[in-house]
Backbone bond lengths (Angstrom), bond angles and torsions (degrees), N, CA, C in turn:
res aa  C-N    CA-C-N  psi(-1)  N-CA   C-N-CA  omega(-1)  CA-C   N-CA-C  phi
1 M - - - 1.452 - - 1.521 109.51 -
2 I 1.294 117.39 151.82 1.459 122.58 -175.95 1.534 112.22 -66.11
3 F 1.327 118.35 -29.50 1.457 121.39 -179.19 1.527 112.12 -62.19
4 D 1.335 116.97 -31.42 1.458 121.77 -174.71 1.525 113.20 -60.52
5 K 1.305 118.33 -31.63 1.458 121.66 -174.87 1.519 113.25 -89.94
6 V 1.310 118.99 -17.95 1.460 122.26 -172.25 1.523 113.39 -105.39
7 Y 1.318 117.88 -41.71 1.454 121.95 -169.84 1.528 111.98 -102.86
8 P 1.362 116.89 146.48 1.471 119.38 174.10 1.525 109.95 -66.63
9 K 1.331 115.82 162.10 1.460 120.14 -173.89 1.524 112.30 -114.87
10 Y 1.315 113.85 155.62 1.453 124.08 171.67 1.523 106.00 -139.22
11 K 1.316 117.03 123.83 1.472 122.41 -176.33 1.531 111.26 53.71
12 N 1.317 115.91 43.20 1.469 124.25 178.17 1.526 114.63 61.87
13 K 1.332 117.71 20.99 1.459 122.26 174.54 1.525 107.84 -125.08
14 P 1.335 118.31 139.61 1.468 120.23 179.33 1.528 111.85 -68.83
15 I 1.339 115.58 148.86 1.465 122.61 176.81 1.526 106.74 -98.71
16 V 1.330 117.38 113.03 1.462 122.74 -176.47 1.528 108.79 -114.11
17 P 1.344 118.33 122.53 1.467 119.62 -178.97 1.524 112.57 -83.32
18 T 1.323 116.32 149.53 1.461 120.98 168.71 1.525 107.27 -75.46
19 K 1.304 117.13 172.20 1.465 121.04 179.21 1.524 110.79 -61.07
20 D 1.332 117.11 -45.66 1.463 121.13 179.37 1.525 111.62 -62.85
21 A 1.325 116.57 -42.11 1.464 120.36 179.93 1.525 110.68 -66.02
22 A 1.323 117.98 -35.39 1.460 121.06 177.31 1.529 110.82 -63.13
23 F 1.330 117.23 -40.80 1.462 120.53 176.09 1.529 111.28 -65.38
24 E 1.334 117.22 -38.50 1.465 120.87 177.57 1.528 110.79 -64.38
25 L 1.332 117.37 -40.00 1.470 121.09 176.51 1.525 110.53 -59.15
26 L 1.325 116.64 -45.46 1.463 120.65 178.95 1.524 111.63 -64.33
27 H 1.319 116.21 -40.85 1.471 121.27 -177.38 1.529 112.37 -63.27
28 I 1.332 117.64 -40.10 1.465 119.76 -178.56 1.528 112.27 -99.48
29 S 1.326 117.01 6.24 1.474 124.00 173.24 1.528 113.91 58.35
30 I 1.320 116.59 51.49 1.460 120.17 171.19 1.524 108.37 -127.64
31 S 1.331 116.37 162.50 1.462 121.19 -175.89 1.524 110.63 -110.29
32 L 1.314 115.44 173.59 1.464 120.07 176.41 1.526 111.41 -67.52
33 E 1.323 117.88 -26.40 1.464 120.60 174.99 1.533 109.88 -65.02
34 D 1.350 115.83 -36.66 1.469 119.95 175.43 1.527 110.56 -64.77
35 I 1.320 117.03 -38.20 1.466 121.14 177.77 1.528 109.95 -63.98
36 S 1.320 116.41 -40.66 1.462 120.42 177.01 1.525 110.60 -60.16
37 E 1.338 117.03 -41.07 1.471 121.56 177.65 1.523 111.12 -65.31
38 I 1.330 116.84 -41.94 1.471 120.73 178.63 1.522 110.01 -60.40
39 L 1.326 117.08 -44.33 1.464 120.47 -179.49 1.522 111.72 -67.67
40 D 1.338 117.66 -36.42 1.468 121.39 -179.68 1.523 112.71 -72.33
41 K 1.333 117.06 -44.94 1.459 121.39 -170.91 1.522 114.25 -106.27
42 G 1.323 118.11 -8.14 1.454 121.90 -173.05 1.512 114.39 -79.90
43 I 1.325 113.40 179.79 1.460 120.91 178.66 1.522 109.95 -118.11
44 E 1.314 116.24 151.69 1.467 122.19 176.03 1.520 107.95 -64.54
45 C 1.331 117.65 127.28 1.467 119.39 -174.80 1.522 112.57 -139.26
46 S 1.307 117.97 32.05 1.461 118.86 -179.01 1.523 109.82 -66.08
47 T 1.329 114.94 138.25 1.457 120.49 -178.44 1.518 112.01 -92.11
48 G 1.311 116.70 -11.94 1.456 121.24 178.84 1.509 110.04 -147.53
49 K 1.300 116.41 -176.30 1.462 120.54 -179.77 1.526 109.33 -76.35
50 R 1.310 115.78 132.53 1.463 122.18 178.73 1.523 109.13 -120.30
51 K 1.317 115.55 163.38 1.459 119.66 177.58 1.523 109.78 -62.77
52 E 1.291 116.49 165.25 1.456 123.29 -173.27 1.527 113.50 -61.01
53 N 1.315 118.58 -39.44 1.457 120.76 -176.13 1.532 113.69 -95.71
54 V 1.332 117.83 11.67 1.465 122.65 179.51 1.521 109.12 -103.29
55 C 1.324 115.77 132.17 1.456 121.91 -177.02 1.530 109.49 -124.72
56 E 1.324 117.89 129.15 1.460 123.57 178.12 1.526 107.25 -116.69
57 V 1.327 116.26 114.62 1.461 122.41 -172.59 1.518 109.30 -126.96
58 G 1.341 116.29 142.31 1.457 120.63 179.53 1.511 112.17 -134.37
59 L 1.334 114.92 159.35 1.451 122.00 -178.36 1.523 109.05 -149.07
60 Q 1.331 115.94 135.31 1.457 119.75 177.05 1.525 109.34 -78.61
61 R 1.315 115.27 132.34 1.455 121.38 174.85 1.526 106.97 -137.46
62 G 1.342 114.69 104.12 1.466 119.39 -176.30 1.508 110.50 66.12
63 R 1.320 116.18 -130.41 1.471 119.76 -179.77 1.524 112.49 -91.04
64 Y 1.333 116.62 6.45 1.455 121.32 -179.70 1.522 112.04 -113.21
65 F 1.319 113.87 156.23 1.453 122.11 173.30 1.521 105.86 -115.88
66 L 1.323 117.40 114.18 1.456 122.29 -179.69 1.523 109.23 -93.69
67 K 1.321 115.81 136.07 1.455 121.74 -173.48 1.529 109.24 -128.56
68 A 1.314 117.04 135.16 1.459 122.28 178.03 1.521 109.43 -128.83
69 V 1.320 116.09 136.72 1.465 121.80 177.16 1.526 107.38 -117.80
70 V 1.329 115.81 120.82 1.467 121.21 -178.92 1.527 110.66 -125.74
71 V 1.328 114.06 151.59 1.461 121.86 175.60 1.519 106.61 -114.48
72 E 1.321 116.57 127.66 1.462 120.06 179.51 1.521 109.75 -84.51
73 K 1.330 114.68 119.35 1.465 122.28 175.43 1.526 107.54 -103.94
74 E 1.316 117.41 178.98 1.468 121.00 -178.46 1.520 112.10 -60.14
75 D 1.335 116.64 -44.21 1.456 120.22 -172.47 1.529 114.78 -116.25
76 R 1.341 118.43 3.98 1.467 121.02 -177.44 1.525 110.85 -163.43
77 F 1.339 114.46 167.87 1.458 121.93 168.71 1.519 106.54 -104.06
78 L 1.311 117.91 125.83 1.450 122.97 -179.69 1.523 108.36 -97.46
79 L 1.330 116.87 114.82 1.465 122.44 179.00 1.522 107.93 -79.69
80 I 1.354 117.06 115.48 1.464 120.01 -176.21 1.520 113.48 -106.52
81 H 1.344 117.64 -18.23 1.469 119.64 179.71 1.519 110.32 -157.71
82 V 1.332 115.09 143.45 1.457 122.74 174.49 1.513 106.84 -133.90
83 G 1.319 116.89 137.32 1.452 120.42 179.05 1.510 112.05 -140.50
84 R 1.336 115.61 156.15 1.454 121.54 176.33 1.520 107.37 -130.21
85 L 1.327 115.78 120.32 1.456 122.33 -179.12 1.511 109.60 -113.92
86 T 1.329 116.87 147.72 1.451 120.17 171.93 1.512 107.66 -72.77
87 F 1.312 116.89 135.21 1.458 121.68 -174.64 1.527 109.11 -79.90
88 S 1.321 116.69 97.27 1.460 122.28 -177.93 1.524 111.42 -95.66
89 K 1.325 116.26 169.70 1.465 120.89 178.90 1.524 111.70 -62.15
90 G 1.330 117.42 -39.75 1.453 121.07 179.73 1.517 112.07 -63.35
91 L 1.315 115.85 -39.47 1.457 120.22 178.54 1.519 110.61 -67.63
92 K 1.340 117.25 -38.36 1.468 121.30 177.24 1.524 110.51 -59.09
93 K 1.336 117.45 -46.38 1.466 121.88 -178.99 1.528 110.70 -62.15
94 K 1.336 115.71 -44.36 1.459 119.94 -178.19 1.526 110.85 -62.90
95 L 1.317 116.95 -42.35 1.455 120.61 -178.87 1.521 112.00 -68.92
96 K 1.333 117.39 -37.56 1.456 120.28 178.19 1.520 111.68 -66.01
97 S 1.320 116.68 -34.23 1.458 119.85 -175.68 1.525 113.68 -81.52
98 G 1.335 118.07 -33.42 1.454 117.00 -172.24 1.496 117.83 -134.72
99 G 1.310 119.51 4.58 1.460 120.36 -177.10 1.514 112.75 -75.86
100 K 1.324 116.75 132.60 1.466 121.92 176.05 1.518 108.39 -108.70
101 N 1.328 117.34 135.50 1.452 121.46 178.79 1.511 109.56 -71.51
102 V 1.343 116.57 133.27 1.455 121.23 -175.68 1.512 111.69 -94.72
103 G 1.354 117.19 -49.54 1.450 124.63 -170.83 1.465 113.80 -52.44
């Protein structure tokens, strides 16, 4: 498949961004390789209930918390949202109490 040669992979499936997610990547200046790292090393950080095949993962990088939301399809992971949050004390407490390691 054409995705295999262009996009980085997570669990042997390419990570393909939506148009909106691609703009978000540009806005916060991170790459798809960074998203692959977030998915590999990050923790589950969904703030609400999500559908079964949707995964929300975050990773601390410096003073920021980077968050990626992906949907698992048959042949790829579809990146639907990327966010960058300032790492506050409240966020630290929440992550320590309930974060599960994904990678």
